[in-house]
Every structure is written in structure tokens, then in C-alpha cells.
MIVO-623467 format. One line per field, with one value per residue (C-alpha): chain; x, y, z; residue number from 0; residue in one letter. Coordinates in steps of 0.001 Angstrom, whole numbers, plus 524288, in hexadecimal, padded with zeros to 5 digits. Layout:
// residues N
chain <- (A,...);
xx <- (X,...);
yy <- (Y,...);
zz <- (Z,...);
n <- (NUM,...);
res <- (A,...);
END
This chain:
// residues 528
chain <- (A,A,A,A,A,A,A,A,A,A,A,A,A,A,A,A,A,A,A,A,A,A,A,A,A,A,A,A,A,A,A,A,A,A,A,A,A,A,A,A,A,A,A,A,A,A,A,A,A,A,A,A,A,A,A,A,A,A,A,A,A,A,A,A,A,A,A,A,A,A,A,A,A,A,A,A,A,A,A,A,A,A,A,A,A,A,A,A,A,A,A,A,A,A,A,A,A,A,A,A,A,A,A,A,A,A,A,A,A,A,A,A,A,A,A,A,A,A,A,A,A,A,A,A,A,A,A,A,A,A,A,A,A,A,A,A,A,A,A,A,A,A,A,A,A,A,A,A,A,A,A,A,A,A,A,A,A,A,A,A,A,A,A,A,A,A,A,A,A,A,A,A,A,A,A,A,A,A,A,A,A,A,A,A,A,A,A,A,A,A,A,A,A,A,A,A,A,A,A,A,A,A,A,A,A,A,A,A,A,A,A,A,A,A,A,A,A,A,A,A,A,A,A,A,A,A,A,A,A,A,A,A,A,A,A,A,A,A,A,A,A,A,A,A,A,A,A,A,A,A,A,A,A,A,A,A,A,A,A,A,A,A,A,A,A,A,A,A,A,A,A,A,A,A,A,A,A,A,A,A,A,A,A,A,A,A,A,A,A,A,A,A,A,A,A,A,A,A,A,A,A,A,A,A,A,A,A,A,A,A,A,A,A,A,A,A,A,A,A,A,A,A,A,A,A,A,A,A,A,A,A,A,A,A,A,A,A,A,A,A,A,A,A,A,A,A,A,A,A,A,A,A,A,A,A,A,A,A,A,A,A,A,A,A,A,A,A,A,A,A,A,A,A,A,A,A,A,A,A,A,A,A,A,A,A,A,A,A,A,A,A,A,A,A,A,A,A,A,A,A,A,A,A,A,A,A,A,A,A,A,A,A,A,A,A,A,A,A,A,A,A,A,A,A,A,A,A,A,A,A,A,A,A,A,A,A,A,A,A,A,A,A,A,A,A,A,A,A,A,A,A,A,A,A,A,A,A,A,A,A,A,A,A,A,A,A,A,A,A,A,A,A,A,A,A,A,A,A,A,A,A,A,A,A,A,A,A,A,A,A,A,A,A,A,A,A,A,A,A,A,A,A,A,A,A,A,A,A,A,A,A,A,A,A,A,A,A,A,A,A,A,A,A,A,A,A,A,A);
xx <- (B40A0,B459C,B4713,B4E7E,B4B57,B56BD,B5385,B55CE,B489C,B3E4B,B3346,B389F,B3A04,B2C30,B269B,B2D3D,B286E,B1A44,B1854,B1E42,B185F,B2510,B1ED8,B19C0,B27F7,B2BDB,B31D1,B2EA6,B3757,B39BE,B4469,B488A,B5516,B5792,B6662,B7187,B747F,B6696,B66B1,B7347,B6DD6,B61D3,B6A31,B7197,B653C,B5C1F,B5CF9,B59CD,B5623,B534F,B5876,B51E0,B5BD5,B5CCE,B69DD,B69F3,B69E7,B7083,B77B4,B7D5D,B7AFD,B720B,B7CD3,B85DC,B7B52,B79BF,B885C,B879B,B7BD4,B82DC,B8DA8,B8516,B785D,B7B0F,B6D79,B6683,B60C2,B61D4,B5977,B5EA1,B55E5,B5A59,B555E,B6012,B6014,B6EE8,B74C1,B8110,B78E1,B71B1,B7E50,B84B4,B7858,B77D3,B8640,B840D,B7996,B6D22,B6203,B5B61,B5B5F,B4ECD,B4CC5,B44F1,B39EA,B37EB,B2E55,B2800,B23FE,B31E7,B372F,B2E1A,B32EE,B4131,B3EC0,B3764,B42E0,B4C55,B43B9,B42F7,B51AF,B53B6,B4A78,B5138,B5EA0,B5A15,B54C9,B61BE,B6935,B6013,B6193,B7044,B7061,B6752,B6FFB,B7C05,B75C3,B7166,B7EF8,B84EC,B7B68,B7DF9,B8CAD,B8B34,B8270,B8BBE,B975F,B8F7C,B8B40,B998F,B9D90,B920F,B9587,B8802,B8F11,B9745,BA543,BAAD9,BB028,BA836,B9B82,B9DE2,BA125,B94C8,B8C78,B9237,B8F6B,B8139,B7FBA,B8680,B91E7,B9FAA,BA851,BB47B,BB72F,BC5C2,BC755,BCDA7,BC5FD,BC9C4,BBF64,BBFEE,BB6BD,BB384,BAE78,BA8BE,BACD6,BA5AB,B9FC6,BA58E,B9810,B8A9C,B82F9,B75DB,B73D2,B7076,B7CF0,B84C2,B7FA7,B82E1,B90B5,B92DE,B8E9C,B9885,BA306,B9FAE,BA0D6,BAD84,BB35E,BB00C,BB6DC,BC2E6,BC68C,BC68A,BD4F3,BD9DF,BCD61,BC599,BB8C8,BB4CA,BA7A6,BA413,B9845,B912D,B9533,B92B0,B8D31,B96B8,B9FA3,BA1F1,BA965,BB1B1,BB512,BC029,BC31A,BCFD3,BD146,BDF24,BE49F,BF071,BE7A2,BE4A5,BEDC4,BEC0A,BF296,BEA97,BDDC8,BE2AF,BE53D,BD7F2,BD118,BD8A1,BD479,BC676,BC686,BCBF7,BC1B5,BB684,BBACF,BBAF5,BAEB7,BA5C5,BA936,BAC41,BB6FE,BB8E1,BC287,BC57B,BC88B,BCF7F,BCF8E,BD909,BD7C0,BCF90,BC74C,BB8B4,BB55B,BBE90,BB83F,BAD9B,BB73F,BC07B,BB575,BB188,BBF67,BBE97,BB1E6,BB83E,BC3E3,BBAFD,BB37F,BC018,BC578,BC13F,BCD75,BD0E5,BC933,BCB68,BD544,BD7C1,BD8D1,BDCE1,BDA63,BE58B,BE899,BEFB7,BE5A3,BDBC7,BE431,BDCAA,BE2C0,BDB2E,BDCCD,BD763,BDC06,BD12B,BCCBD,BD0CD,BC472,BC835,BCC31,BBFEF,BB725,BBCFC,BBBF6,BADCF,BAA29,BB047,BA8EF,BB27A,BAFA0,BBCAF,BC48E,BBC72,BBDDA,BCC86,BCEAD,BC68F,BCEE3,BDB4F,BD6A2,BD247,BDF0F,BE67C,BDE32,BE0B5,BEF63,BEF59,BE705,BDC02,BD1BB,BC65D,BB77D,BB77D,BC0BE,BB7DE,BAC14,BB2C1,BB716,BA945,BA396,BADA5,BAA45,B9B96,B9B82,BA47B,B9BF7,B8F28,B9466,B9807,B8AFA,B839F,B8B68,B8883,B7A1D,B7B22,B70D5,B799C,B6D8E,B6B79,B7749,B6FD9,B65F4,B6FCC,B6E9A,B7AD0,B82FD,B7DB4,B81DD,B8F6D,B9074,B8D00,B97A0,BA201,BA93B,BAA6A,BB64F,BBE10,BB768,BAA17,BAE24,BB2D7,BA615,B9EB6,BA6AE,BA55F,B9694,B95BE,B9D30,B94BD,B883C,B8D03,B90D8,B836E,B7C98,B84C6,B820E,B739B,B740D,B7B4C,B71CC,B65E9,B6B98,B6E05,B6023,B5A17,B62B4,B5DE9,B4F6F,B5164,B5743,B4C21,B41C9,B486F,B4820,B39DD,B3302,B2923,B2480,B1A92,B24DD,B213F,B2913,B28E9,B2E59,B396A,B3CB2,B3D92,B4895,B516B,B4BD7,B472A,B3A9C,B32B3,B317C,B4017,B4309,B3A16,B4218,B4EE0,B4945,B4494,B51D3,B5936,B4FA7,B4639,B3A56,B33CC,B35C1,B2843,B2B1A,B383B,B319D,B27A2,B3273,B3A9E,B2EA8,B2BA6,B39F0,B3A39,B2D9F,B33A4,B3F5E,B36B7,B2E63,B3A7B,B429E,B3885,B2C19,B253B,B16AA,B1369,B0B91,B1786,B202C,B168B,B1730,B261E,B2696,B1DFF,B10B7,B056E,AFBE9,AFE9C,AF657,AFD55,B0A82,B0698,B0253,B0EED,B172E,B1067,B11F4,B207B,B237D,B180F,B1445,B0D6E,B15F4,B126D,B14C9,B21FB,B25F4,B2151,B2849,B3506,B33BE,B3126);
yy <- (889E0,87EC6,87EDF,87519,872C4,86CD8,868AD,85C1E,85D99,85732,85DBF,86B1B,86726,86162,86D7B,87681,86E3A,86E16,87B4B,884CB,88801,8876C,8899A,896CA,89A8E,8969D,889A5,87EC9,87414,870FB,86710,86190,85C58,85783,85903,85F9D,853AF,85305,861AE,860FF,855BF,85DEA,86976,860CE,85D17,868B1,87769,87CB4,88B1C,88C5B,8840C,8841F,87DAE,87A39,87CF1,87241,864C9,85851,854F2,86265,870C3,878A5,882DA,878D0,87608,884A5,885DA,87A5F,8805F,88D52,88653,87D35,8849F,8932C,89742,89036,89921,89327,89550,88FF9,88A1F,88801,88664,88F35,89DF1,89DE9,8A9F2,8A283,898AA,8A3B3,8AAEB,89EF8,89B96,8A939,8A8C8,89C1C,8A295,89F3A,8A85B,8A7A1,8A0FA,89BF1,8969D,88A61,887E4,88DB0,898F4,8954F,8A31B,8A7D2,89C16,89EF7,8AD03,8A88B,89E63,8A880,8B1C0,8A739,8A447,8B2BB,8B421,8A870,8AE34,8BB75,8B50E,8AD86,8B9F8,8C0B6,8B574,8B588,8C435,8C2C6,8B830,8C034,8CC3F,8C42A,8BEA0,8CC21,8D1A1,8C69B,8C93F,8D7F6,8D5B9,8CC92,8D655,8E177,8DA6E,8D5B7,8E3D8,8E7F0,8DCFF,8DF8D,8EE1A,8F17D,8FAAF,905CE,900D5,90B8A,907F0,9127E,90E44,90002,90350,90BA3,900BF,8F6E9,9000E,9019C,8F2CE,8F190,8E9DC,8EB94,8F0BA,8F90C,8FEFE,90031,8F16F,8E91F,8DDA5,8D059,8C834,8B94F,8B290,8A4BE,89C6E,88EDB,88704,87A76,87258,864D7,85EBC,86182,86AF1,871BE,8807F,880BA,87987,88248,88E83,8889C,88520,8929B,898AA,88FF2,8941D,8A259,8A0CB,89928,8A3BA,8AE32,8A636,8A1BF,8AD35,8B898,8B8A4,8C6B1,8CC50,8D59A,8D14C,8C662,8C5F0,8B9BC,8BB22,8B1C5,8B66E,8B05D,8A27E,89911,8A389,8ABFC,8B8BE,8BB9D,8CA0A,8CC54,8D9F7,8DEF9,8EB73,8ED5A,8E8ED,8E296,8D9EC,8D1A2,8C60A,8BF03,8B25B,8B17D,8B2C0,8A89D,89F3A,8A196,89F5F,892AD,88DF3,891DE,88A1C,87E0F,87EFB,880B5,87508,86C8E,87144,87643,86CFE,87702,87C1E,88AC3,89557,8A242,8ADE7,8B8CB,8C6DC,8D18E,8DB5B,8E6FF,8F272,8EFD9,8F737,8EE20,8E1E5,8DFBD,8E018,8D6DA,8CD39,8CD9F,8C968,8BE3F,8B98F,8B972,8B232,8A821,8A5D3,8A3B7,89A1A,88D0C,8851D,887EB,884EA,88472,88F5C,89D21,8A624,8B449,8BDB3,8BD02,8AEDD,8A8AC,89E66,8A941,8B05A,8AA83,8AA86,8B141,8A554,897DE,88AEB,88583,87755,86DED,86D10,8606D,85959,85D82,85971,84BD3,84B5C,84FB7,8463B,83AEE,83F71,83A0A,841D6,83E60,84300,84F67,8533C,8503E,85889,8639C,86331,8638E,86EFA,876EA,87416,87963,885B7,88763,885B8,89004,89966,89866,891DE,899F4,89970,89E87,893BB,88985,88F7C,88F4C,8812A,87D47,883BF,87CED,86F78,871F4,87710,86C45,861D7,867E6,868B8,85A45,85650,85DFF,85713,849DB,84CFA,84B69,85276,85D25,8654D,85BD9,861D3,86E62,86729,8605C,86828,8626B,86535,8732B,8756A,86FD1,8787A,884C0,881E8,87D6C,88A73,88BDB,8830F,87820,86D82,8730F,872F1,864DC,86101,86744,860DF,853B1,85524,85A83,84ED2,84516,84B75,84B9A,83D44,839C5,8411A,83A31,82CF3,83015,83420,827A3,81F58,82615,824C7,81626,81425,81B73,81409,80741,80A97,80FE0,802BE,7FB69,80399,80186,7F2B7,7F24B,7FC85,7F285,7EFD9,7F7E1,7FD3B,80554,80F04,80596,7FA3F,802C0,80793,7F975,7F6E9,800B9,7FDFA,80BF2,8123D,81697,82493,82573,81FDC,82A39,834D1,82F1A,82E01,83C11,8408A,838F4,83931,84418,83B23,830A0,821F4,820DA,82C26,825FE,818F7,81F6C,826DE,81A83,8132C,81DFA,81F5E,81089,81191,81C96,81402,8088A,8114E,816A2,80A3A,7FF4C,7FC7B,7F6D6,7FA13,8051A,7FBBA,7F2DC,7FEA4,80319,7F5C5,7F574,802CF,7FDF2,80312,7F963,803CA,80903,8154E,818B0,81689,81F4E,82A5A,82984,8291B,834E4,83CAE,83965,83BD8,84407,8393B,82C2B,82009,81EA1,82D1C,82BFE,8201C,8264F,83324,82BF8,82560,83205);
zz <- (1C787,1D051,1DF16,1E78B,1F601,1FD9F,20B96,21341,21A2D,211A1,21936,2158E,2074A,206BE,20D0C,20339,1F7F0,1FC61,202F2,1F912,1EBCA,1E410,1D6AF,1DB90,1DDE1,1D007,1D440,1CA7A,1D011,1DE76,1E1E0,1EF05,1F501,202D2,202F2,1FBA7,1F337,1EDF2,1EB7D,1E392,1DB80,1D848,1D420,1CAAA,1C32F,1C564,1C3F5,1D195,1D223,1E0CF,1EC0B,1F95E,2025F,210D5,2177F,221C5,21B67,2208E,213CD,2112A,213BA,20AC3,20A50,20416,1F9EE,1F7AE,1F4FB,1EB66,1E46F,1E31A,1DB74,1D360,1D104,1D19E,1CCFF,1D845,1E2C5,1F067,1FC98,2098A,2144E,22264,23054,235DD,234B1,23457,22DF7,22A10,2228D,21BB4,218A7,2129E,20AF5,2050D,20201,1FA9A,1F23A,1F982,1F5B4,20307,21066,216E3,2248C,227A0,229EA,21C8D,21B63,20E66,20AC9,20CB3,2053B,1F9D5,1F97F,1F964,1EEAD,1E685,1E880,1E3B8,1D7D4,1D483,1D58E,1CC8B,1C250,1C2D1,1C1B9,1B5BC,1AFA1,1B23E,1AC07,1A044,19EBD,19FA2,19558,18C9C,18E28,18B11,17EBC,17A63,17CC6,174D3,1699C,16A4E,16983,15DE0,156D2,159CB,153E7,1482A,145D4,14621,13CCE,133A7,133D6,1392A,1427C,13D18,13D7F,145F9,15340,15A31,1539A,156E2,16508,16644,16075,16A0E,1757B,17124,1717B,17EA5,178DC,17E84,1739D,17234,164CD,1678B,16921,15E9E,15926,153A6,14C96,14C32,142A6,14753,13C1C,13E58,13269,1358D,1407F,14296,1436E,13E1B,146D7,145D4,1461A,15496,15865,14F4C,1563A,16384,15F2E,1592D,16621,16D0D,16345,16609,174CD,17378,16ABD,174D1,17F5D,177D2,16EED,17867,17BC5,17DA2,177D0,18069,17A0A,170D3,16A02,16233,15952,15021,142A9,13554,13450,13A8C,1400B,14C11,14D51,15944,15B4C,164DE,169F7,16FCD,177AA,172A9,16589,16BEB,17444,16868,1668D,15982,15D70,169DC,1623F,1587C,163A6,169D4,15CC6,15AAD,1682E,16516,15851,15F3D,169F4,16047,1581C,16443,16B2F,16063,1551F,14A9E,141B8,14208,13E7D,1453F,13C6C,143C7,13EF9,1429B,14DA5,1492C,14DB7,14ED5,1423E,13AA5,1401F,135B4,12A64,1315E,13451,125E8,1227B,12C50,125E9,1186D,11E0E,12464,117BB,1104C,11A2B,11491,11770,125BB,1321B,140D9,13EFB,143BC,137E8,136CD,12BAB,121E1,1254D,119A8,11542,1127F,10888,0FD48,0EFC8,0E4DD,0DBFD,0DF18,0D98A,0D108,0D267,0C792,0BF24,0B849,0C4B2,0CC22,0C0CE,0C183,0D071,0D09C,0C5C5,0CD60,0D98F,0E3B6,0F014,0F639,0EA6D,0E8F5,0F755,0F73B,0EB0A,0F0DE,0FD43,0F528,0ECDD,0F8BC,0FFEF,0F43B,0F480,1030C,10168,0F6A9,0FF0A,0F528,0FDA8,102AE,10230,0F426,0EFD8,0F60A,0EF43,0E1EF,0E3EB,0E7FB,0DBD1,0D335,0D8CB,0D80F,0CA1D,0C525,0CB57,0C688,0B895,0B892,0BE86,0B42D,0A98C,0AFA7,0B1A0,0C069,0C8B9,0CE48,0D206,0DD62,0E417,0E6CE,0EF3B,0F807,104B9,10AF5,0FEDA,0FE12,10C3B,1099B,0FD91,10530,10F4D,10590,104EE,113C4,11544,10EE7,11753,1136F,10520,105FA,10CAB,10159,0F675,0FD51,0FE5B,0F07D,0EB00,0F295,0ED9B,0DF75,0E07F,0E604,0DAEA,0D0A9,0D6DE,0D723,0C8DC,0C50C,0CCF7,0C71D,0B97B,0BB11,0C032,0B4C1,0AB28,0B120,0B001,0A22F,09E2F,0A4E7,09DFA,090C5,092AA,09701,08E9E,089CC,097AE,09F75,0A8DE,0B4CA,0BCD1,0C867,0C044,0BB32,0C904,0CDBB,0C3FB,0CB12,0D8C5,0DABE,0DF4C,0D32F,0D836,0DAD3,0CD56,0C78E,0CE5A,0C938,0BB88,0BB99,0C094,0B606,0AA80,0ADD4,0AE00,0B62B,0B3FC,0ADAC,0A477,0A0FF,09E2A,094FC,08E16,08BE5,08696,07CD5,0789F,07643,06E4A,06633,06319,05ED5,05627,04F71,04E31,04C43,0449C,05093,05172,05AED,06356,06563,067FC,0726C,0791E,0780D,07EB4,089CB,08584,0851D,0805B,0728D,0745C,08103,07A44,06ED0,077D1,07F95,07361,06D45,079D1,079B3,06B2F,06645,05CA3,05D5B,05AF1,04C61,04991,0505D,04814,03B29,03E0D,0403B,032DF,02B68);
n <- (0,1,2,3,4,5,6,7,8,9,10,11,12,13,14,15,16,17,18,19,20,21,22,23,24,25,26,27,28,29,30,31,32,33,34,35,36,37,38,39,40,41,42,43,44,45,46,47,48,49,50,51,52,53,54,55,56,57,58,59,60,61,62,63,64,65,66,67,68,69,70,71,72,73,74,75,76,77,78,79,80,81,82,83,84,85,86,87,88,89,90,91,92,93,94,95,96,97,98,99,100,101,102,103,104,105,106,107,108,109,110,111,112,113,114,115,116,117,118,119,120,121,122,123,124,125,126,127,128,129,130,131,132,133,134,135,136,137,138,139,140,141,142,143,144,145,146,147,148,149,150,151,152,153,154,155,156,157,158,159,160,161,162,163,164,165,166,167,168,169,170,171,172,173,174,175,176,177,178,179,180,181,182,183,184,185,186,187,188,189,190,191,192,193,194,195,196,197,198,199,200,201,202,203,204,205,206,207,208,209,210,211,212,213,214,215,216,217,218,219,220,221,222,223,224,225,226,227,228,229,230,231,232,233,234,235,236,237,238,239,240,241,242,243,244,245,246,247,248,249,250,251,252,253,254,255,256,257,258,259,260,261,262,263,264,265,266,267,268,269,270,271,272,273,274,275,276,277,278,279,280,281,282,283,284,285,286,287,288,289,290,291,292,293,294,295,296,297,298,299,300,301,302,303,304,305,306,307,308,309,310,311,312,313,314,315,316,317,318,319,320,321,322,323,324,325,326,327,328,329,330,331,332,333,334,335,336,337,338,339,340,341,342,343,344,345,346,347,348,349,350,351,352,353,354,355,356,357,358,359,360,361,362,363,364,365,366,367,368,369,370,371,372,373,374,375,376,377,378,379,380,381,382,383,384,385,386,387,388,389,390,391,392,393,394,395,396,397,398,399,400,401,402,403,404,405,406,407,408,409,410,411,412,413,414,415,416,417,418,419,420,421,422,423,424,425,426,427,428,429,430,431,432,433,434,435,436,437,438,439,440,441,442,443,444,445,446,447,448,449,450,451,452,453,454,455,456,457,458,459,460,461,462,463,464,465,466,467,468,469,470,471,472,473,474,475,476,477,478,479,480,481,482,483,484,485,486,487,488,489,490,491,492,493,494,495,496,497,498,499,500,501,502,503,504,505,506,507,508,509,510,511,512,513,514,515,516,517,518,519,520,521,522,523,524,525,526,527);
res <- (M,N,L,L,I,V,D,D,E,S,I,V,V,D,S,L,L,S,D,I,N,W,S,K,L,G,I,T,G,V,Y,T,A,F,N,I,R,Q,A,K,E,L,F,E,G,T,A,I,D,I,M,L,C,D,I,E,M,P,Q,G,S,G,L,D,L,L,E,W,V,R,E,H,S,Q,T,T,E,S,I,I,M,T,C,H,A,D,F,H,F,A,K,R,A,M,K,L,G,S,L,D,Y,I,L,K,P,L,P,Y,E,E,L,E,I,V,V,A,K,A,A,D,K,I,M,K,D,K,E,T,V,N,L,G,E,K,W,F,R,Q,Q,S,I,L,K,E,R,F,W,M,D,V,L,N,R,S,I,T,L,Q,A,S,H,I,E,K,N,A,A,E,R,G,I,P,F,C,A,S,D,K,F,V,P,V,L,I,H,I,Q,R,W,H,K,S,I,N,Q,R,D,E,R,I,L,E,Y,A,L,K,N,T,A,E,E,M,M,K,G,E,S,S,V,I,Q,V,I,P,F,T,K,G,S,L,L,A,I,L,S,F,E,E,A,H,N,Y,K,E,Q,E,L,N,R,L,C,E,Q,Y,I,T,A,C,R,G,Y,F,F,C,D,L,T,C,Y,I,G,G,Q,V,D,V,N,Q,L,P,E,L,V,D,E,L,I,V,T,Q,R,N,N,V,A,H,H,N,K,V,M,R,L,G,Y,E,P,F,R,I,S,S,T,I,Q,K,P,D,Q,Q,M,W,T,V,L,L,R,E,G,S,K,Q,K,I,V,M,E,A,E,R,Y,L,A,N,L,A,N,A,F,E,L,D,A,S,A,L,Y,L,F,Q,Q,F,I,T,Q,T,Q,Y,Y,M,M,R,Q,E,G,A,P,F,Q,S,L,F,G,D,I,K,L,V,E,L,S,E,N,A,T,R,S,V,P,D,F,L,A,W,I,S,G,F,T,E,T,I,S,A,L,K,N,E,K,D,L,N,H,S,V,I,E,H,I,M,A,Y,I,A,Q,H,L,D,L,P,L,T,R,E,E,I,A,Q,Q,V,H,L,N,P,D,Y,L,D,R,L,C,K,K,E,K,G,M,S,V,T,E,L,L,V,L,E,R,L,K,F,A,E,S,L,L,L,K,T,E,M,P,V,S,R,I,A,V,S,A,G,Y,S,N,L,S,H,F,S,R,R,F,K,K,H,T,G,M,N,P,L,E,Y,R,L,K,S,L,S);
END
């Protein structure tokens, strides 16, 4: 707790600093000022809890400072000091919020009692504020739980039961009111944010909705609902108090404000005016409507709005055309064709979350089938965390779907390029091995030919051929020896040297392990 002494007499200030045990009174910081200007400067940079101020000062009255403090630091408790026992001074000081009034020369015992009284008052005020804030938070939580219990049907859906339950929780509620739900769905943030920032922004969206949507409503309760959405419940004492166009206008203003201040796209889904027991079913319909809205954002939507009358039949993608597009792998062409196809669905009232899901499955299955035919490593797609996240969000909206198909195409292209690169590297080392089978090649020498690390080349070789470079080299030597045994009459010893083996016994053991026969048995069997 901080205390400020304001007095133009330095002897008084020094005496107060040295003769009073401030820490015993709970004062941890003692500051001094010798005129009003210095005092104001201290207030601007320091939180002052108690001010001990002289009235008579040459550069301005302490009462003027007291009036300034009352406007700029309302939590500061002030104690006035003066040499004159003037009732008018005391009366004005008390009127300006001074806690007490002490005559000079200062009786230290009395001053300590007054300062302790001020400190005690500050502590009690803080406790009261904390209790008030705690009560407010608890009330807010109780209201949210009450409405979630109503919406989850945890309370019997009879007006009298709901009203009784609200009364038991101390929540203002009138069963005869009419209610209008507004589902606020955040479709996307304009920039990347972490979970903490997202919670802060959603809290700001909630407070803004409570301020901007009230209109003619007697009560508005905004509660955190499903992930990425809020639910505003407006109540009206009389049915005729509700004006649809007015709520539409307020929601449009809310959307505009949120886009500008909170960097997000969102849509408001407005239900009809119903009794409280009809509210859960109506909110369920709003949720279904929100999930099916993949093409429209930053809009105010009402149940029964034309774009949500989805047709039972959906135009199927052109299999032949998409096979060609995916094989070519041009991201620009693929995204443009996807936009065109989805726009056609939207114009025919066939575009909803299910349509996006079916289109996503069509693209995925077509691409996987082609990759399997080409021998491309399509399994790698399942380990791409970013692509998995894009895939999970793809059915939320058209922009999310286009983000997924763009990322999907880029990943496929990268896999194909990697496969082509790996294939060309393996082809190169295979040709090198074939030309140098008679030499004592090593894995390191082979890796130098393609300018790769031997361990990395091993990984590529295993991925492409299922074996290491050394194993591939041994296999090629033995296959070459087989060919010479079958097609020539060269002695086994020369064949061993031609296949890169300087030791005949070692060659024979290797060959028998590979074919099950020694070199002579292999040659004789081929002649029989």
C-alpha cells in the first residue's frame, strides 16, 4: 500500500518520514511532494492509496489538489493537515471526500490511528469489490448453465418447471415471455491466432453481442455454445414487441463491427419467436442450418431462407475430366474447376456440407486410385499434419474446401516429384553398378556418383527397391554371374572376378546362398 505526503515544509515531511513506523501500519511505499505539481506528477506514474496533504501551500491549496484527486484517482483515501481549526476548511475537505482532518502540530498517535483507519477502509473496499466481481462471475455462470440445461432438455420442458428452476437458481425469468434465438457462428479468423487469443476474442464477441443486439428486447443472454459459436437468447414481454427487421438491422451492424474490430467472418442465424419450451427444438434447427451453410458468410440468415432449400439430387462431377485434371496436377486449373463446380451447385440449391463431403471423397478416391496405379507413395498423405487439418475443415465452407484442395494438390505434386527424383537417382546408380561390376565398389563410392550422403541414398534405395545399396550391389553381381554361367563357357574363377569377387570361395558361398546351388551345379542343371 502506497502513501503520499504533500507539504511545502520539508521539516514536517522529514519528521513524518523518520518518526512514524509506516510498515507497522501496512504502508510499503512512502512518497513525498512539496507542491501540487509534484503531487500530480506522482499520481500519473504511481498508484497512491493514501494521501496525507497540507491545506496551506504557496503554489496551490491542498483543497484544490483534493478536488483533482477525486476526479483522477477515486480509490485514493485523503487525510487533510492544517494549522487552522477552521470549520469551513473541514466542511469543504469532507465534502471533497477527505477521510479525516488533523490539526498541526501533528499528534503522531492520532495520525497513526487515522492512517490505520484509512488502510482498513481500503482493504474492506477491495474485499467488497472482489466479492462483487465473484458474485457477478457466479451469476453469469449460473445463467449460462441454466440456459444450457434448457437447451439440452435437462429441465422438463414445461414453462412452470423452467420458471421454478430459474427461481431456485436466483435467475430472473418469466415463463410468459416470448424468446428469439440467434446463433452466432464464427466461420474463420482473418489471421492465425492461438487458443488463448481465440478465447479472448470470443469473449469480446459475446460482450459486443449483448450491447448491440438488445433492441426492443427486455433481456438478452449470450452464452458460449458449440465450438466457434455463441447463442444469443432475446426475450420479449409481449409478442408484438419483437420487430424482425429491427433485429436484422442490429445483427448486420454487429457483423460489420466484428469484421472490423475482431478480424473474423461470421454469420447470424435468427430463429422465430417461440415459447420457452419450444426453444430447444428451434435451436437444433438453427444448428442444422448453420452446418449446411457452406457458401454464405457475413450474412444474416433466417430459417427457411431460399439458399438452404437443398435439392435431393446433386450434380455429379465429370469423372473423365477430373481424372485428366488430377493427372496433369495443375493447382490453378484444379482450384478453378472446383470453384466452377461448387458455384453451379450453389446456383441450383444443391450445395451444403454433405455435397462438399461427397465432392471431397470423389477427389480423394480418384487421386488415390491413380497414385496406386502409378506406384506413388499415397500413404504419406496420412502423415501430413497440415493436410489432415485442412481435410477436417474442408466441409465447413467453400473457402475451407478450396484451401484443402489447393493443399492436397500441392502435396500430391510434391510426392510425385519426390518419386520421380528418387527413381532417376536409383536408375543412375543401377547403370553405374552395371558398368563397374568387376570393380570392388563400396556404398560410399556409389553415393559419390549421385552426390548424396550414403545413409540418405540407402533410405532412397530401400524406398524404391526394398533393399540397401550394398544389398542391391550384391544382388546385381550375382545376377550378372548367373547370366555368364548360362550364356558363356568362361571358367567359374573368371566369372567370379568379372562379377567383382577376388575370392573364389567367398563367391561360391554367396552364389549358393542366392540360388541354392554352387556355380558348377547351376551351370550343369541349365544344360540338362
